[in-house]
PDB file of N, CA, C and O in Angstrom:
ATOM      1  N   UNK A   1       7.126  -1.223 -21.468  1.00  0.00           N
ATOM      2  CA  UNK A   1       7.886  -1.348 -20.139  1.00  0.00           C
ATOM      3  C   UNK A   1       6.890  -2.461 -19.114  1.00  0.00           C
ATOM      4  O   UNK A   1       5.672  -2.322 -18.996  1.00  0.00           O
ATOM      5  N   UNK A   2       7.626  -3.464 -18.490  1.00  0.00           N
ATOM      6  CA  UNK A   2       6.896  -4.338 -17.685  1.00  0.00           C
ATOM      7  C   UNK A   2       7.503  -4.239 -16.074  1.00  0.00           C
ATOM      8  O   UNK A   2       8.547  -3.641 -15.815  1.00  0.00           O
ATOM      9  N   UNK A   3       6.830  -4.793 -15.250  1.00  0.00           N
ATOM     10  CA  UNK A   3       7.329  -4.837 -13.703  1.00  0.00           C
ATOM     11  C   UNK A   3       8.147  -5.863 -13.689  1.00  0.00           C
ATOM     12  O   UNK A   3       8.039  -6.847 -14.421  1.00  0.00           O
ATOM     13  N   UNK A   4       9.128  -5.654 -12.730  1.00  0.00           N
ATOM     14  CA  UNK A   4      10.056  -6.800 -12.489  1.00  0.00           C
ATOM     15  C   UNK A   4       9.629  -8.158 -12.203  1.00  0.00           C
ATOM     16  O   UNK A   4      10.243  -9.205 -12.410  1.00  0.00           O
ATOM     17  N   UNK A   5       8.274  -7.943 -11.603  1.00  0.00           N
ATOM     18  CA  UNK A   5       7.851  -9.176 -11.058  1.00  0.00           C
ATOM     19  C   UNK A   5       6.967  -9.924 -12.170  1.00  0.00           C
ATOM     20  O   UNK A   5       6.360 -10.967 -11.930  1.00  0.00           O
ATOM     21  N   UNK A   6       6.963  -9.298 -13.364  1.00  0.00           N
ATOM     22  CA  UNK A   6       6.326 -10.086 -14.335  1.00  0.00           C
ATOM     23  C   UNK A   6       6.941 -11.356 -14.561  1.00  0.00           C
ATOM     24  O   UNK A   6       8.163 -11.497 -14.616  1.00  0.00           O
ATOM     25  N   UNK A   7       5.928 -12.491 -14.723  1.00  0.00           N
ATOM     26  CA  UNK A   7       6.578 -13.865 -14.883  1.00  0.00           C
ATOM     27  C   UNK A   7       6.893 -14.476 -13.351  1.00  0.00           C
ATOM     28  O   UNK A   7       7.171 -15.673 -13.282  1.00  0.00           O
ATOM     29  N   UNK A   8       6.862 -13.797 -12.311  1.00  0.00           N
ATOM     30  CA  UNK A   8       7.472 -14.485 -11.166  1.00  0.00           C
ATOM     31  C   UNK A   8       6.468 -15.164 -10.374  1.00  0.00           C
ATOM     32  O   UNK A   8       5.363 -14.634 -10.487  1.00  0.00           O
ATOM     33  N   UNK A   9       6.503 -16.086  -9.673  1.00  0.00           N
ATOM     34  CA  UNK A   9       5.496 -16.771  -8.977  1.00  0.00           C
ATOM     35  C   UNK A   9       4.761 -15.753  -7.829  1.00  0.00           C
ATOM     36  O   UNK A   9       5.325 -15.158  -6.911  1.00  0.00           O
ATOM     37  N   UNK A  10       3.489 -15.750  -8.141  1.00  0.00           N
ATOM     38  CA  UNK A  10       2.644 -14.547  -7.289  1.00  0.00           C
ATOM     39  C   UNK A  10       2.670 -14.963  -5.820  1.00  0.00           C
ATOM     40  O   UNK A  10       2.260 -14.138  -5.004  1.00  0.00           O
ATOM     41  N   UNK A  11       3.081 -16.081  -5.415  1.00  0.00           N
ATOM     42  CA  UNK A  11       3.422 -16.426  -3.940  1.00  0.00           C
ATOM     43  C   UNK A  11       4.435 -15.830  -3.234  1.00  0.00           C
ATOM     44  O   UNK A  11       4.470 -15.915  -2.006  1.00  0.00           O
ATOM     45  N   UNK A  12       5.463 -15.093  -4.021  1.00  0.00           N
ATOM     46  CA  UNK A  12       6.565 -14.338  -3.854  1.00  0.00           C
ATOM     47  C   UNK A  12       5.903 -13.069  -3.052  1.00  0.00           C
ATOM     48  O   UNK A  12       6.395 -12.663  -1.999  1.00  0.00           O
ATOM     49  N   UNK A  13       4.928 -12.576  -3.554  1.00  0.00           N
ATOM     50  CA  UNK A  13       4.239 -11.223  -3.373  1.00  0.00           C
ATOM     51  C   UNK A  13       2.963 -11.331  -2.449  1.00  0.00           C
ATOM     52  O   UNK A  13       2.671 -10.313  -1.822  1.00  0.00           O
ATOM     53  N   UNK A  14       2.223 -12.374  -2.306  1.00  0.00           N
ATOM     54  CA  UNK A  14       1.097 -12.586  -1.685  1.00  0.00           C
ATOM     55  C   UNK A  14       1.233 -13.874  -0.417  1.00  0.00           C
ATOM     56  O   UNK A  14       1.650 -14.998  -0.697  1.00  0.00           O
ATOM     57  N   UNK A  15       0.888 -13.547   0.708  1.00  0.00           N
ATOM     58  CA  UNK A  15       1.116 -14.266   1.816  1.00  0.00           C
ATOM     59  C   UNK A  15       0.357 -15.625   1.991  1.00  0.00           C
ATOM     60  O   UNK A  15      -0.857 -15.527   2.169  1.00  0.00           O
ATOM     61  N   UNK A  16       0.873 -16.810   1.966  1.00  0.00           N
ATOM     62  CA  UNK A  16      -0.177 -17.827   2.138  1.00  0.00           C
ATOM     63  C   UNK A  16      -0.941 -17.684   3.454  1.00  0.00           C
ATOM     64  O   UNK A  16      -0.637 -16.978   4.415  1.00  0.00           O
ATOM     65  N   UNK A  17      -2.009 -18.507   3.305  1.00  0.00           N
ATOM     66  CA  UNK A  17      -2.876 -18.443   4.768  1.00  0.00           C
ATOM     67  C   UNK A  17      -2.127 -18.957   5.959  1.00  0.00           C
ATOM     68  O   UNK A  17      -1.487 -20.007   6.010  1.00  0.00           O
ATOM     69  N   UNK A  18      -2.277 -18.165   6.814  1.00  0.00           N
ATOM     70  CA  UNK A  18      -1.736 -18.248   8.302  1.00  0.00           C
ATOM     71  C   UNK A  18      -0.258 -17.792   8.523  1.00  0.00           C
ATOM     72  O   UNK A  18       0.301 -17.859   9.618  1.00  0.00           O
ATOM     73  N   UNK A  19       0.364 -17.288   7.294  1.00  0.00           N
ATOM     74  CA  UNK A  19       1.759 -16.838   7.354  1.00  0.00           C
ATOM     75  C   UNK A  19       2.137 -15.615   8.612  1.00  0.00           C
ATOM     76  O   UNK A  19       1.541 -14.538   8.616  1.00  0.00           O
ATOM     77  N   UNK A  20       2.899 -15.863   9.354  1.00  0.00           N
ATOM     78  CA  UNK A  20       2.898 -14.776  10.346  1.00  0.00           C
ATOM     79  C   UNK A  20       4.396 -14.751  10.723  1.00  0.00           C
ATOM     80  O   UNK A  20       5.209 -15.545  10.249  1.00  0.00           O
ATOM     81  N   UNK A  21       4.760 -13.600  11.778  1.00  0.00           N
ATOM     82  CA  UNK A  21       6.080 -13.471  12.210  1.00  0.00           C
ATOM     83  C   UNK A  21       7.293 -13.566  11.236  1.00  0.00           C
ATOM     84  O   UNK A  21       7.191 -13.237  10.054  1.00  0.00           O
ATOM     85  N   UNK A  22       8.266 -13.959  11.703  1.00  0.00           N
ATOM     86  CA  UNK A  22       9.557 -13.898  10.692  1.00  0.00           C
ATOM     87  C   UNK A  22       9.383 -14.393   9.150  1.00  0.00           C
ATOM     88  O   UNK A  22       9.911 -13.840   8.185  1.00  0.00           O
ATOM     89  N   UNK A  23       8.590 -15.474   9.106  1.00  0.00           N
ATOM     90  CA  UNK A  23       8.409 -15.949   7.658  1.00  0.00           C
ATOM     91  C   UNK A  23       7.653 -14.620   6.766  1.00  0.00           C
ATOM     92  O   UNK A  23       8.168 -14.296   5.696  1.00  0.00           O
ATOM     93  N   UNK A  24       6.800 -14.112   7.112  1.00  0.00           N
ATOM     94  CA  UNK A  24       6.051 -13.037   6.749  1.00  0.00           C
ATOM     95  C   UNK A  24       6.873 -11.865   6.109  1.00  0.00           C
ATOM     96  O   UNK A  24       6.822 -11.457   4.949  1.00  0.00           O
ATOM     97  N   UNK A  25       7.722 -11.380   7.261  1.00  0.00           N
ATOM     98  CA  UNK A  25       8.564 -10.411   7.227  1.00  0.00           C
ATOM     99  C   UNK A  25       9.750 -10.730   6.007  1.00  0.00           C
ATOM    100  O   UNK A  25      10.011  -9.963   5.080  1.00  0.00           O
ATOM    101  N   UNK A  26      10.352 -11.979   6.245  1.00  0.00           N
ATOM    102  CA  UNK A  26      11.238 -12.352   5.371  1.00  0.00           C
ATOM    103  C   UNK A  26      10.670 -12.302   3.821  1.00  0.00           C
ATOM    104  O   UNK A  26      11.352 -11.717   2.980  1.00  0.00           O
ATOM    105  N   UNK A  27       9.458 -12.899   3.456  1.00  0.00           N
ATOM    106  CA  UNK A  27       8.945 -13.116   2.301  1.00  0.00           C
ATOM    107  C   UNK A  27       8.506 -11.437   1.852  1.00  0.00           C
ATOM    108  O   UNK A  27       8.766 -11.060   0.709  1.00  0.00           O
ATOM    109  N   UNK A  28       7.968 -10.687   2.641  1.00  0.00           N
ATOM    110  CA  UNK A  28       7.762  -9.256   2.033  1.00  0.00           C
ATOM    111  C   UNK A  28       9.134  -8.470   1.878  1.00  0.00           C
ATOM    112  O   UNK A  28       9.243  -7.556   1.061  1.00  0.00           O
ATOM    113  N   UNK A  29      10.100  -8.843   2.644  1.00  0.00           N
ATOM    114  CA  UNK A  29      11.232  -8.074   2.378  1.00  0.00           C
ATOM    115  C   UNK A  29      12.093  -8.592   0.953  1.00  0.00           C
ATOM    116  O   UNK A  29      12.852  -7.815   0.374  1.00  0.00           O
ATOM    117  N   UNK A  30      11.921  -9.654   0.596  1.00  0.00           N
ATOM    118  CA  UNK A  30      12.473 -10.350  -0.716  1.00  0.00           C
ATOM    119  C   UNK A  30      11.611  -9.655  -1.648  1.00  0.00           C
ATOM    120  O   UNK A  30      12.133  -9.133  -2.633  1.00  0.00           O
ATOM    121  N   UNK A  31      10.252  -9.573  -1.453  1.00  0.00           N
ATOM    122  CA  UNK A  31       9.315  -9.161  -2.415  1.00  0.00           C
ATOM    123  C   UNK A  31       9.578  -7.386  -2.738  1.00  0.00           C
ATOM    124  O   UNK A  31       9.524  -6.869  -3.853  1.00  0.00           O
ATOM    125  N   UNK A  32       9.816  -6.800  -1.662  1.00  0.00           N
ATOM    126  CA  UNK A  32      10.267  -5.581  -1.792  1.00  0.00           C
ATOM    127  C   UNK A  32      11.778  -5.202  -2.540  1.00  0.00           C
ATOM    128  O   UNK A  32      11.963  -4.194  -3.222  1.00  0.00           O
ATOM    129  N   UNK A  33      12.729  -6.179  -2.265  1.00  0.00           N
ATOM    130  CA  UNK A  33      13.893  -5.960  -3.186  1.00  0.00           C
ATOM    131  C   UNK A  33      13.663  -6.221  -4.738  1.00  0.00           C
ATOM    132  O   UNK A  33      14.466  -5.785  -5.562  1.00  0.00           O
ATOM    133  N   UNK A  34      12.683  -6.855  -5.058  1.00  0.00           N
ATOM    134  CA  UNK A  34      12.512  -6.972  -6.562  1.00  0.00           C
ATOM    135  C   UNK A  34      11.664  -5.741  -6.941  1.00  0.00           C
ATOM    136  O   UNK A  34      11.849  -5.177  -8.019  1.00  0.00           O
ATOM    137  N   UNK A  35      10.712  -5.314  -6.039  1.00  0.00           N
ATOM    138  CA  UNK A  35       9.941  -3.827  -6.213  1.00  0.00           C
ATOM    139  C   UNK A  35      11.133  -2.725  -6.547  1.00  0.00           C
ATOM    140  O   UNK A  35      11.105  -1.973  -7.521  1.00  0.00           O
ATOM    141  N   UNK A  36      12.168  -2.773  -5.573  1.00  0.00           N
ATOM    142  CA  UNK A  36      13.123  -1.754  -5.391  1.00  0.00           C
ATOM    143  C   UNK A  36      13.941  -1.356  -6.869  1.00  0.00           C
ATOM    144  O   UNK A  36      14.406  -0.238  -7.090  1.00  0.00           O
ATOM    145  N   UNK A  37      13.999  -2.320  -7.659  1.00  0.00           N
ATOM    146  CA  UNK A  37      14.751  -2.104  -8.906  1.00  0.00           C
ATOM    147  C   UNK A  37      13.880  -2.141  -9.985  1.00  0.00           C
ATOM    148  O   UNK A  37      14.357  -2.087 -11.119  1.00  0.00           O
ATOM    149  N   UNK A  38      12.528  -2.234  -9.800  1.00  0.00           N
ATOM    150  CA  UNK A  38      11.581  -2.296 -10.778  1.00  0.00           C
ATOM    151  C   UNK A  38      11.260  -0.893 -11.687  1.00  0.00           C
ATOM    152  O   UNK A  38      11.216   0.185 -11.093  1.00  0.00           O
ATOM    153  N   UNK A  39      11.081  -0.946 -12.874  1.00  0.00           N
ATOM    154  CA  UNK A  39      10.900   0.208 -13.667  1.00  0.00           C
ATOM    155  C   UNK A  39       9.718   0.975 -13.714  1.00  0.00           C
ATOM    156  O   UNK A  39       9.649   2.053 -14.305  1.00  0.00           O
ATOM    157  N   UNK A  40       8.601   0.339 -12.983  1.00  0.00           N
ATOM    158  CA  UNK A  40       7.260   0.821 -12.938  1.00  0.00           C
ATOM    159  C   UNK A  40       6.898   0.727 -11.443  1.00  0.00           C
ATOM    160  O   UNK A  40       5.765   0.401 -11.088  1.00  0.00           O
ATOM    161  N   UNK A  41       7.872   1.014 -10.586  1.00  0.00           N
ATOM    162  CA  UNK A  41       7.367   0.873  -9.231  1.00  0.00           C
ATOM    163  C   UNK A  41       6.249   1.929  -8.856  1.00  0.00           C
ATOM    164  O   UNK A  41       5.217   1.609  -8.265  1.00  0.00           O
ATOM    165  N   UNK A  42       6.599   3.425  -9.319  1.00  0.00           N
ATOM    166  CA  UNK A  42       5.733   4.513  -9.124  1.00  0.00           C
ATOM    167  C   UNK A  42       4.071   3.949  -9.559  1.00  0.00           C
ATOM    168  O   UNK A  42       3.075   3.854  -8.840  1.00  0.00           O
ATOM    169  N   UNK A  43       4.231   3.679 -10.823  1.00  0.00           N
ATOM    170  CA  UNK A  43       2.825   3.215 -11.316  1.00  0.00           C
ATOM    171  C   UNK A  43       2.115   2.173 -10.596  1.00  0.00           C
ATOM    172  O   UNK A  43       0.890   2.242 -10.496  1.00  0.00           O
ATOM    173  N   UNK A  44       2.856   1.091 -10.020  1.00  0.00           N
ATOM    174  CA  UNK A  44       2.287   0.151  -9.461  1.00  0.00           C
ATOM    175  C   UNK A  44       1.865   0.535  -8.409  1.00  0.00           C
ATOM    176  O   UNK A  44       0.716   0.186  -8.140  1.00  0.00           O
ATOM    177  N   UNK A  45       2.637   1.427  -7.369  1.00  0.00           N
ATOM    178  CA  UNK A  45       2.276   1.845  -5.995  1.00  0.00           C
ATOM    179  C   UNK A  45       0.956   2.634  -6.163  1.00  0.00           C
ATOM    180  O   UNK A  45      -0.067   2.371  -5.531  1.00  0.00           O
ATOM    181  N   UNK A  46       1.087   3.722  -7.163  1.00  0.00           N
ATOM    182  CA  UNK A  46      -0.058   4.590  -7.291  1.00  0.00           C
ATOM    183  C   UNK A  46      -1.396   3.523  -7.497  1.00  0.00           C
ATOM    184  O   UNK A  46      -2.360   3.597  -6.735  1.00  0.00           O
ATOM    185  N   UNK A  47      -1.353   2.814  -8.294  1.00  0.00           N
ATOM    186  CA  UNK A  47      -2.473   1.715  -8.692  1.00  0.00           C
ATOM    187  C   UNK A  47      -2.835   1.110  -7.359  1.00  0.00           C
ATOM    188  O   UNK A  47      -4.031   1.146  -7.068  1.00  0.00           O
ATOM    189  N   UNK A  48      -2.144   0.656  -6.651  1.00  0.00           N
ATOM    190  CA  UNK A  48      -2.587  -0.269  -5.254  1.00  0.00           C
ATOM    191  C   UNK A  48      -3.010   0.801  -4.344  1.00  0.00           C
ATOM    192  O   UNK A  48      -3.942   0.555  -3.579  1.00  0.00           O
ATOM    193  N   UNK A  49      -2.391   2.084  -4.320  1.00  0.00           N
ATOM    194  CA  UNK A  49      -3.504   3.191  -3.108  1.00  0.00           C
ATOM    195  C   UNK A  49      -4.542   3.579  -3.801  1.00  0.00           C
ATOM    196  O   UNK A  49      -5.447   3.999  -3.080  1.00  0.00           O
ATOM    197  N   UNK A  50      -4.804   3.604  -5.144  1.00  0.00           N
ATOM    198  CA  UNK A  50      -5.908   4.255  -5.742  1.00  0.00           C
ATOM    199  C   UNK A  50      -6.905   3.082  -5.694  1.00  0.00           C
ATOM    200  O   UNK A  50      -8.066   3.390  -5.425  1.00  0.00           O
ATOM    201  N   UNK A  51      -6.664   1.949  -5.887  1.00  0.00           N
ATOM    202  CA  UNK A  51      -7.829   0.815  -5.782  1.00  0.00           C
ATOM    203  C   UNK A  51      -7.875   0.077  -4.284  1.00  0.00           C
ATOM    204  O   UNK A  51      -8.628  -0.846  -3.970  1.00  0.00           O
ATOM    205  N   UNK A  52      -6.996   0.645  -3.545  1.00  0.00           N
ATOM    206  CA  UNK A  52      -6.949   0.271  -2.254  1.00  0.00           C
ATOM    207  C   UNK A  52      -6.850  -1.381  -2.341  1.00  0.00           C
ATOM    208  O   UNK A  52      -7.621  -2.139  -1.754  1.00  0.00           O
ATOM    209  N   UNK A  53      -5.780  -1.779  -3.165  1.00  0.00           N
ATOM    210  CA  UNK A  53      -5.465  -3.245  -3.104  1.00  0.00           C
ATOM    211  C   UNK A  53      -5.332  -3.684  -1.868  1.00  0.00           C
ATOM    212  O   UNK A  53      -4.609  -3.069  -1.084  1.00  0.00           O
ATOM    213  N   UNK A  54      -6.017  -4.836  -1.485  1.00  0.00           N
ATOM    214  CA  UNK A  54      -6.136  -5.220  -0.141  1.00  0.00           C
ATOM    215  C   UNK A  54      -5.143  -6.326   0.518  1.00  0.00           C
ATOM    216  O   UNK A  54      -4.990  -6.601   1.708  1.00  0.00           O
ATOM    217  N   UNK A  55      -4.464  -6.917  -0.731  1.00  0.00           N
ATOM    218  CA  UNK A  55      -3.444  -8.077  -0.429  1.00  0.00           C
ATOM    219  C   UNK A  55      -2.304  -7.943  -1.186  1.00  0.00           C
ATOM    220  O   UNK A  55      -2.381  -7.387  -2.282  1.00  0.00           O
ATOM    221  N   UNK A  56      -1.044  -8.453  -0.686  1.00  0.00           N
ATOM    222  CA  UNK A  56       0.229  -8.667  -1.192  1.00  0.00           C
ATOM    223  C   UNK A  56       1.066  -7.412  -1.078  1.00  0.00           C
ATOM    224  O   UNK A  56       0.682  -6.363  -0.561  1.00  0.00           O
ATOM    225  N   UNK A  57       2.180  -7.620  -1.585  1.00  0.00           N
ATOM    226  CA  UNK A  57       3.177  -6.483  -1.913  1.00  0.00           C
ATOM    227  C   UNK A  57       2.839  -5.798  -3.320  1.00  0.00           C
ATOM    228  O   UNK A  57       2.768  -6.440  -4.368  1.00  0.00           O
ATOM    229  N   UNK A  58       2.695  -4.797  -3.244  1.00  0.00           N
ATOM    230  CA  UNK A  58       2.434  -3.759  -4.444  1.00  0.00           C
ATOM    231  C   UNK A  58       3.332  -2.614  -4.435  1.00  0.00           C
ATOM    232  O   UNK A  58       3.276  -1.919  -3.420  1.00  0.00           O
ATOM    233  N   UNK A  59       4.083  -2.295  -5.276  1.00  0.00           N
ATOM    234  CA  UNK A  59       4.910  -0.891  -5.356  1.00  0.00           C
ATOM    235  C   UNK A  59       5.651  -0.892  -4.324  1.00  0.00           C
ATOM    236  O   UNK A  59       5.830   0.221  -3.830  1.00  0.00           O
ATOM    237  N   UNK A  60       6.219  -1.882  -3.754  1.00  0.00           N
ATOM    238  CA  UNK A  60       7.188  -1.988  -2.799  1.00  0.00           C
ATOM    239  C   UNK A  60       6.545  -1.655  -1.202  1.00  0.00           C
ATOM    240  O   UNK A  60       7.198  -1.444  -0.181  1.00  0.00           O
ATOM    241  N   UNK A  61       5.240  -1.681  -1.342  1.00  0.00           N
ATOM    242  CA  UNK A  61       4.249  -1.608   0.073  1.00  0.00           C
ATOM    243  C   UNK A  61       3.640  -2.805   0.405  1.00  0.00           C
ATOM    244  O   UNK A  61       3.030  -3.445  -0.451  1.00  0.00           O
ATOM    245  N   UNK A  62       3.737  -3.189   1.573  1.00  0.00           N
ATOM    246  CA  UNK A  62       2.988  -4.268   2.241  1.00  0.00           C
ATOM    247  C   UNK A  62       1.590  -3.780   2.497  1.00  0.00           C
ATOM    248  O   UNK A  62       1.329  -2.578   2.544  1.00  0.00           O
ATOM    249  N   UNK A  63       0.570  -4.859   2.687  1.00  0.00           N
ATOM    250  CA  UNK A  63      -0.646  -4.318   3.044  1.00  0.00           C
ATOM    251  C   UNK A  63      -0.854  -3.390   4.084  1.00  0.00           C
ATOM    252  O   UNK A  63      -1.505  -2.366   3.879  1.00  0.00           O
ATOM    253  N   UNK A  64      -0.212  -3.733   5.515  1.00  0.00           N
ATOM    254  CA  UNK A  64      -0.430  -2.651   6.414  1.00  0.00           C
ATOM    255  C   UNK A  64       0.343  -1.341   6.156  1.00  0.00           C
ATOM    256  O   UNK A  64       0.022  -0.303   6.735  1.00  0.00           O
ATOM    257  N   UNK A  65       1.307  -1.400   5.330  1.00  0.00           N
ATOM    258  CA  UNK A  65       1.911  -0.025   4.834  1.00  0.00           C
ATOM    259  C   UNK A  65       0.900   0.741   4.106  1.00  0.00           C
ATOM    260  O   UNK A  65       0.561   1.888   4.397  1.00  0.00           O
ATOM    261  N   UNK A  66       0.430   0.023   3.121  1.00  0.00           N
ATOM    262  CA  UNK A  66      -0.747   0.782   2.337  1.00  0.00           C
ATOM    263  C   UNK A  66      -1.986   1.168   3.148  1.00  0.00           C
ATOM    264  O   UNK A  66      -2.610   2.207   2.929  1.00  0.00           O
ATOM    265  N   UNK A  67      -2.291   0.340   4.033  1.00  0.00           N
ATOM    266  CA  UNK A  67      -3.677   0.787   4.934  1.00  0.00           C
ATOM    267  C   UNK A  67      -2.977   2.129   5.784  1.00  0.00           C
ATOM    268  O   UNK A  67      -3.673   3.138   5.896  1.00  0.00           O
ATOM    269  N   UNK A  68      -1.799   2.119   6.287  1.00  0.00           N
ATOM    270  CA  UNK A  68      -1.465   3.208   7.067  1.00  0.00           C
ATOM    271  C   UNK A  68      -1.433   4.648   6.073  1.00  0.00           C
ATOM    272  O   UNK A  68      -1.803   5.764   6.439  1.00  0.00           O
ATOM    273  N   UNK A  69      -0.964   4.333   4.924  1.00  0.00           N
ATOM    274  CA  UNK A  69      -0.941   5.552   4.001  1.00  0.00           C
ATOM    275  C   UNK A  69      -2.323   6.154   3.564  1.00  0.00           C
ATOM    276  O   UNK A  69      -2.534   7.346   3.342  1.00  0.00           O
ATOM    277  N   UNK A  70      -3.213   5.144   3.480  1.00  0.00           N
ATOM    278  CA  UNK A  70      -4.688   5.430   3.044  1.00  0.00           C
ATOM    279  C   UNK A  70      -5.450   5.984   4.145  1.00  0.00           C
ATOM    280  O   UNK A  70      -6.235   6.919   3.987  1.00  0.00           O
ATOM    281  N   UNK A  71      -5.228   5.413   5.271  1.00  0.00           N
ATOM    282  CA  UNK A  71      -5.907   5.947   6.529  1.00  0.00           C
ATOM    283  C   UNK A  71      -5.485   7.388   6.866  1.00  0.00           C
ATOM    284  O   UNK A  71      -6.257   8.311   7.128  1.00  0.00           O
ATOM    285  N   UNK A  72      -4.045   7.443   6.817  1.00  0.00           N
ATOM    286  CA  UNK A  72      -3.449   8.780   6.942  1.00  0.00           C
ATOM    287  C   UNK A  72      -3.918   9.892   6.012  1.00  0.00           C
ATOM    288  O   UNK A  72      -4.142  11.016   6.461  1.00  0.00           O
ATOM    289  N   UNK A  73      -4.068   9.600   4.735  1.00  0.00           N
ATOM    290  CA  UNK A  73      -4.492  10.370   3.838  1.00  0.00           C
ATOM    291  C   UNK A  73      -6.313  10.855   4.312  1.00  0.00           C
ATOM    292  O   UNK A  73      -6.719  12.012   4.423  1.00  0.00           O
ATOM    293  N   UNK A  74      -6.916   9.916   4.464  1.00  0.00           N
ATOM    294  CA  UNK A  74      -8.263   9.911   5.056  1.00  0.00           C
ATOM    295  C   UNK A  74      -8.390  10.693   6.140  1.00  0.00           C
ATOM    296  O   UNK A  74      -9.392  11.404   6.225  1.00  0.00           O
ATOM    297  N   UNK A  75      -7.539  10.706   7.024  1.00  0.00           N
ATOM    298  CA  UNK A  75      -7.482  11.634   8.186  1.00  0.00           C
ATOM    299  C   UNK A  75      -6.962  12.987   7.954  1.00  0.00           C
ATOM    300  O   UNK A  75      -7.309  13.953   8.633  1.00  0.00           O
ATOM    301  N   UNK A  76      -6.287  13.030   7.171  1.00  0.00           N
ATOM    302  CA  UNK A  76      -5.656  14.417   6.607  1.00  0.00           C
ATOM    303  C   UNK A  76      -6.852  15.001   5.998  1.00  0.00           C
ATOM    304  O   UNK A  76      -7.261  16.043   6.511  1.00  0.00           O
ATOM    305  N   UNK A  77      -7.528  14.490   4.934  1.00  0.00           N
ATOM    306  CA  UNK A  77      -8.733  15.050   4.395  1.00  0.00           C
ATOM    307  C   UNK A  77      -9.782  15.642   5.353  1.00  0.00           C
ATOM    308  O   UNK A  77     -10.384  16.702   5.180  1.00  0.00           O
ATOM    309  N   UNK A  78      -9.909  14.794   6.390  1.00  0.00           N
ATOM    310  CA  UNK A  78     -11.036  15.140   7.319  1.00  0.00           C
ATOM    311  C   UNK A  78     -10.536  16.236   8.212  1.00  0.00           C
ATOM    312  O   UNK A  78     -11.374  17.005   8.682  1.00  0.00           O
ATOM    313  N   UNK A  79      -9.248  16.400   8.504  1.00  0.00           N
ATOM    314  CA  UNK A  79      -8.822  17.296   9.298  1.00  0.00           C
ATOM    315  C   UNK A  79      -8.735  18.783   8.447  1.00  0.00           C
ATOM    316  O   UNK A  79      -8.753  19.864   9.035  1.00  0.00           O
ATOM    317  N   UNK A  80      -8.656  18.670   7.244  1.00  0.00           N
ATOM    318  CA  UNK A  80      -8.691  19.869   6.232  1.00  0.00           C
ATOM    319  C   UNK A  80      -9.931  20.218   6.005  1.00  0.00           C
ATOM    320  O   UNK A  80     -10.062  21.151   5.214  1.00  0.00           O
ATOM    321  N   UNK A  81     -11.127  19.647   6.562  1.00  0.00           N
ATOM    322  CA  UNK A  81     -12.344  20.176   6.371  1.00  0.00           C
ATOM    323  C   UNK A  81     -12.514  21.300   7.160  1.00  0.00           C
ATOM    324  O   UNK A  81     -12.118  21.278   8.325  1.00  0.00           O
ATOM    325  N   UNK A  82     -13.148  22.465   6.603  1.00  0.00           N
ATOM    326  CA  UNK A  82     -13.119  23.685   7.304  1.00  0.00           C
ATOM    327  C   UNK A  82     -14.247  23.465   8.536  1.00  0.00           C
ATOM    328  O   UNK A  82     -15.180  22.668   8.441  1.00  0.00           O
ATOM    329  N   UNK A  83     -14.018  24.224   9.584  1.00  0.00           N
ATOM    330  CA  UNK A  83     -14.835  24.176  10.757  1.00  0.00           C
ATOM    331  C   UNK A  83     -16.128  24.982  10.430  1.00  0.00           C
ATOM    332  O   UNK A  83     -16.135  26.104   9.923  1.00  0.00           O
ATOM    333  N   UNK A  84     -17.169  24.287  10.774  1.00  0.00           N
ATOM    334  CA  UNK A  84     -18.411  24.817  10.344  1.00  0.00           C
ATOM    335  C   UNK A  84     -18.705  26.175  11.122  1.00  0.00           C
ATOM    336  O   UNK A  84     -18.363  26.334  12.294  1.00  0.00           O
ATOM    337  N   UNK A  85     -19.381  27.160  10.356  1.00  0.00           N
ATOM    338  CA  UNK A  85     -19.817  28.454  10.865  1.00  0.00           C
ATOM    339  C   UNK A  85     -20.848  28.435  11.692  1.00  0.00           C
ATOM    340  O   UNK A  85     -21.878  27.921  11.257  1.00  0.00           O
ATOM    341  N   UNK A  86     -20.849  28.866  12.789  1.00  0.00           N
ATOM    342  CA  UNK A  86     -21.937  28.897  13.762  1.00  0.00           C
ATOM    343  C   UNK A  86     -22.389  30.457  13.840  1.00  0.00           C
ATOM    344  O   UNK A  86     -21.627  31.411  13.995  1.00  0.00           O
ATOM    345  N   UNK A  87     -23.614  30.494  13.716  1.00  0.00           N
ATOM    346  CA  UNK A  87     -24.317  31.849  13.809  1.00  0.00           C
ATOM    347  C   UNK A  87     -24.995  31.997  14.887  1.00  0.00           C
ATOM    348  O   UNK A  87     -25.877  31.169  15.117  1.00  0.00           O
ATOM    349  N   UNK A  88     -24.778  32.994  15.744  1.00  0.00           N
ATOM    350  CA  UNK A  88     -25.577  33.007  17.012  1.00  0.00           C
ATOM    351  C   UNK A  88     -26.397  34.371  16.967  1.00  0.00           C
ATOM    352  O   UNK A  88     -25.899  35.435  16.601  1.00  0.00           O
ATOM    353  N   UNK A  89     -27.789  34.200  17.408  1.00  0.00           N
ATOM    354  CA  UNK A  89     -28.563  35.510  17.196  1.00  0.00           C
ATOM    355  C   UNK A  89     -28.171  36.383  18.193  1.00  0.00           C
ATOM    356  O   UNK A  89     -27.690  36.002  19.261  1.00  0.00           O
ATOM    357  N   UNK A  90     -28.391  37.760  17.832  1.00  0.00           N
ATOM    358  CA  UNK A  90     -27.867  39.055  18.615  1.00  0.00           C
ATOM    359  C   UNK A  90     -29.032  39.515  19.308  1.00  0.00           C
ATOM    360  O   UNK A  90     -28.972  40.517  20.020  1.00  0.00           O
TER     361      UNK A  90
END
């Protein structure tokens, strides 16, 4: 089984230098449409989040969306750390 993006121009999923605003949003939207019908969407997304893929649309997520998820997980893990036990002398 292969991704729907296999054989496509990588420029479809990765922004050119200096791309901003509506052009970037439009390109990401088109890339996400390809991802939306992909048979390996979950595997692709898991890979991108696991290796912290820094660029492009992977598994239907943009760079900033992956960053938000990764930072959110890190925050959740930090918040889940038990509070240190402080013993006071009596």
